[in-house]
C-alpha positions as CSV (number, residue, x, y, z in Angstrom):
1,X,173.2,97.2,55.6
2,X,170.0,95.2,55.1
3,X,169.3,94.7,51.4
4,X,166.2,92.8,50.4
5,X,164.7,92.1,47.0
6,X,161.1,92.8,46.1
7,X,159.4,91.2,43.0
8,X,156.0,92.7,42.2
9,X,153.8,90.1,40.5
10,X,150.1,90.9,40.1
11,X,147.7,88.3,38.7
12,X,146.2,90.4,36.0
13,X,147.7,90.7,32.5
14,X,146.3,91.8,29.2
15,X,148.9,90.5,26.8
16,X,149.4,87.0,28.2
17,X,147.0,85.2,30.6
18,X,148.7,84.7,34.0
19,X,151.9,86.1,32.5
20,X,154.0,86.2,35.7
21,X,153.6,82.4,36.1
22,X,153.4,81.4,32.5
23,X,155.8,78.5,31.8
24,X,159.0,79.4,30.0
25,X,160.9,76.2,29.3
26,X,158.4,74.5,31.7
27,X,159.4,76.9,34.5
28,X,157.1,79.6,35.8
29,X,158.3,83.0,34.6
30,X,158.6,84.5,38.1
31,X,161.0,81.7,39.2
32,X,163.8,83.1,37.0
33,X,163.8,86.3,39.0
34,X,163.5,84.6,42.4
35,X,166.3,82.1,41.7
36,X,168.8,84.7,40.5
37,X,168.0,87.0,43.5
38,X,168.5,84.1,45.9
39,X,172.0,83.5,44.5
40,X,173.1,87.1,45.3
41,X,175.7,87.4,48.0
42,X,174.2,90.7,49.1
43,X,170.4,90.1,49.1
44,X,169.1,89.0,52.5
45,X,165.5,88.1,51.7
46,X,163.5,87.7,48.4
47,X,159.9,88.9,48.7
48,X,157.1,88.7,46.2
49,X,154.3,91.2,46.3
50,X,151.2,89.7,44.7
51,X,147.4,89.8,44.9
52,X,147.2,86.1,43.9
53,X,147.3,83.1,46.2
54,X,148.4,80.9,43.3
55,X,151.4,83.2,42.5
56,X,152.3,83.3,46.2
57,X,152.3,79.5,46.4
58,X,154.5,79.2,43.4
59,X,156.9,81.9,44.7
60,X,157.3,80.0,47.9
61,X,158.1,76.8,46.0
62,X,161.1,78.6,44.7
63,X,162.2,80.1,48.0
64,X,160.6,83.5,48.0
65,X,158.8,85.0,51.0
66,X,155.1,86.0,50.7
67,X,154.1,87.0,54.2
68,X,151.0,89.0,53.0
69,X,148.9,89.6,49.9
70,X,148.6,92.9,48.1
71,X,145.1,94.4,48.0
72,X,143.2,94.5,44.7
73,X,143.2,98.3,44.5
74,X,147.0,98.2,44.3
75,X,147.0,95.5,41.6
76,X,145.5,97.3,38.6
77,X,147.1,98.5,35.3
78,X,147.3,102.0,36.9
79,X,149.0,100.9,40.2
80,X,152.4,102.6,40.5
81,X,155.7,101.0,41.7
82,X,155.8,103.6,44.5
83,X,152.4,102.5,45.8
84,X,153.3,98.9,45.7
85,X,156.6,99.4,47.5
86,X,155.0,101.6,50.2
87,X,152.4,98.9,50.8
88,X,155.2,96.4,51.2
89,X,157.0,98.6,53.8
90,X,153.9,99.3,55.7
91,X,153.0,95.6,55.8
92,X,156.5,94.8,56.8
93,X,156.1,97.1,59.8
94,X,152.7,95.8,60.7
95,X,153.8,92.1,61.0
96,X,157.1,93.1,62.6
97,X,159.5,92.1,59.9
98,X,163.0,93.7,60.1
99,X,163.0,96.7,57.9
100,X,164.9,97.0,54.6
101,X,167.5,99.7,54.1
102,X,167.6,99.2,50.4
103,X,165.3,97.3,48.0
104,X,166.4,95.6,44.8
105,X,163.5,95.8,42.4
106,X,163.3,92.9,39.9
107,X,160.4,92.5,37.5
108,X,159.4,88.9,36.7
109,X,159.0,89.8,33.0
110,X,162.8,90.2,32.7
111,X,163.9,86.5,33.2
112,X,167.4,86.6,31.6
113,X,169.7,87.9,34.2
114,X,173.2,87.0,35.6
115,X,173.7,87.1,39.4
116,X,177.2,88.6,38.8
117,X,175.6,91.7,37.2
118,X,173.0,92.0,40.0
119,X,175.8,92.0,42.6
120,X,177.8,94.5,40.6
121,X,174.8,96.8,40.5
122,X,174.3,96.5,44.3
123,X,178.0,97.1,44.9
124,X,178.1,100.2,42.6
125,X,175.0,101.5,44.3
126,X,176.3,101.0,47.8
127,X,179.6,102.8,47.0
128,X,177.9,105.9,45.6
129,X,176.7,107.7,48.7
130,X,175.0,110.5,46.7
131,X,172.7,108.6,44.5
132,X,169.0,108.3,45.3
133,X,168.5,105.1,43.3
134,X,170.0,102.9,40.5
135,X,168.4,101.9,37.2
136,X,169.6,99.6,34.5
137,X,169.3,100.8,30.9
138,X,170.6,99.9,27.4
139,X,171.7,102.2,24.6
140,X,169.1,102.6,21.8
141,X,169.6,103.8,18.3
142,X,166.0,105.2,18.3
143,X,166.1,109.0,18.6
144,X,163.2,110.4,20.7
145,X,164.2,114.0,19.8
146,X,162.9,113.3,16.3
147,X,159.5,111.8,17.5
148,X,156.0,113.3,17.2
149,X,152.8,113.2,19.2
150,X,149.4,113.8,17.7
151,X,147.3,116.8,18.7
152,X,144.0,117.4,16.9
153,X,144.9,115.1,14.1
154,X,148.3,116.8,13.4
155,X,151.8,115.8,14.3
156,X,153.5,118.0,16.9
157,X,157.2,117.4,17.8
158,X,157.7,116.1,21.3
159,X,160.8,118.3,21.8
160,X,160.6,122.0,20.8
161,X,163.4,124.5,20.9
162,X,162.6,128.0,22.1
163,X,164.7,129.5,19.3
164,X,162.4,128.1,16.7
165,X,164.9,125.5,15.5
166,X,163.3,122.4,14.1
167,X,164.8,119.8,16.4
168,X,163.0,116.9,14.7
169,X,164.7,117.8,11.4
170,X,168.3,117.9,12.7
171,X,170.7,115.0,11.9
172,X,170.6,112.1,14.4
173,X,174.3,112.6,15.0
174,X,173.6,116.0,16.6
175,X,171.8,114.4,19.6
176,X,173.2,112.7,22.7
177,X,173.1,109.0,23.3
178,X,169.8,107.8,24.7
179,X,169.2,104.9,27.1
180,X,166.0,102.9,27.7
181,X,165.3,101.5,31.2
182,X,165.1,97.8,30.8
183,X,164.2,96.2,34.1
184,X,167.4,94.2,34.5
185,X,167.9,95.6,38.0
186,X,166.7,98.6,39.8
187,X,167.6,99.6,43.4
188,X,165.7,102.1,45.5
189,X,166.0,103.7,49.0
190,X,162.8,103.6,51.1
191,X,163.6,106.9,52.8
192,X,163.8,108.6,49.4
193,X,160.4,107.4,47.9
194,X,158.6,107.8,51.2
195,X,159.9,111.2,52.2
196,X,160.5,112.9,48.8
197,X,157.3,111.6,47.1
198,X,159.2,110.4,44.0
199,X,160.1,106.7,43.5
200,X,163.7,107.0,42.1
201,X,164.6,110.5,43.4
202,X,166.7,113.1,41.6
203,X,170.0,111.3,41.4
204,X,169.4,108.0,39.5
205,X,172.7,106.1,39.2
206,X,173.6,104.9,35.8
207,X,173.9,101.2,35.3
208,X,174.4,100.2,31.7
209,X,173.6,96.7,30.5
210,X,173.1,94.9,27.2
211,X,169.6,94.8,25.8
212,X,167.6,92.0,27.5
213,X,164.4,90.2,26.7
214,X,161.2,91.7,28.2
215,X,158.2,89.4,28.2
216,X,155.1,91.3,27.1
217,X,153.6,89.3,24.2
218,X,153.7,85.6,23.2
219,X,156.3,86.4,20.6
220,X,158.6,87.5,23.4
221,X,158.2,84.1,25.0
222,X,159.0,82.4,21.7
223,X,162.3,84.4,21.5
224,X,163.1,83.7,25.1
225,X,162.9,79.9,24.5
226,X,166.0,80.1,22.4
227,X,167.9,82.7,24.5
228,X,171.2,81.3,25.7
229,X,171.1,82.9,29.1
230,X,167.5,81.6,29.7
231,X,168.5,78.2,28.6
232,X,171.4,78.2,31.2
233,X,169.1,79.5,33.9
234,X,166.4,76.9,33.2
235,X,169.0,74.1,33.6
236,X,170.2,75.6,36.9
237,X,166.7,75.8,38.2
238,X,165.8,72.3,37.2
239,X,168.9,70.9,38.8
240,X,168.6,72.8,42.0
241,X,164.9,72.6,42.8
242,X,163.2,69.4,43.6
243,X,160.0,70.2,41.7
244,X,158.0,68.5,39.0
245,X,158.1,70.7,36.0
246,X,156.1,68.5,33.7
247,X,152.9,69.6,35.3
248,X,153.7,73.4,34.8
């Protein structure tokens, strides 16, 4: 089974300029995802899909493959994961790269990962022949069943019961546990999102993880500087890559 990793990393970012290569402990953010993926005993190749020559060059410095650039129209705020992954597969075919049976999806904005957890996710996914994809998520205490949206300047409950029961006023203990996808590790099957028209399919395998840092604002980077896992990863990267980090 040919398992590859794809890391989407466009140049544009509103919260942090050049976020995907912003230095975290003097290491470009994307390097954390590349280096963890390269340690996996299951992942064959690590690819980066980007519209930026600068990101592509940095990605190659850390051992990722960047055989083509993504077009600008697939690198906007509204570009979907499915579009990006289909472009990767089509480009893979055009330049005669060996096709991927499964794709591990790692986002560069989630730098604090352990390779053992990545490999466990791949192993769990492979053993479940019925699942269409796998997504990592963590338990949240926030209860969306009690949330509101705004319509014409008035609150309207997001969830409505046909019986007229006020769901948003029920005790939190009455609702099931809720999990938030967190980007730690996702795995998709090309034949599913190409043929079925939906990225993750209808049978998304559960993969529970602890809550992890997601880099969106500068305050997230500040928290990440003191994160134990990121400190360990940064030491590993600096010890194993012959690069000058002082200039980053």
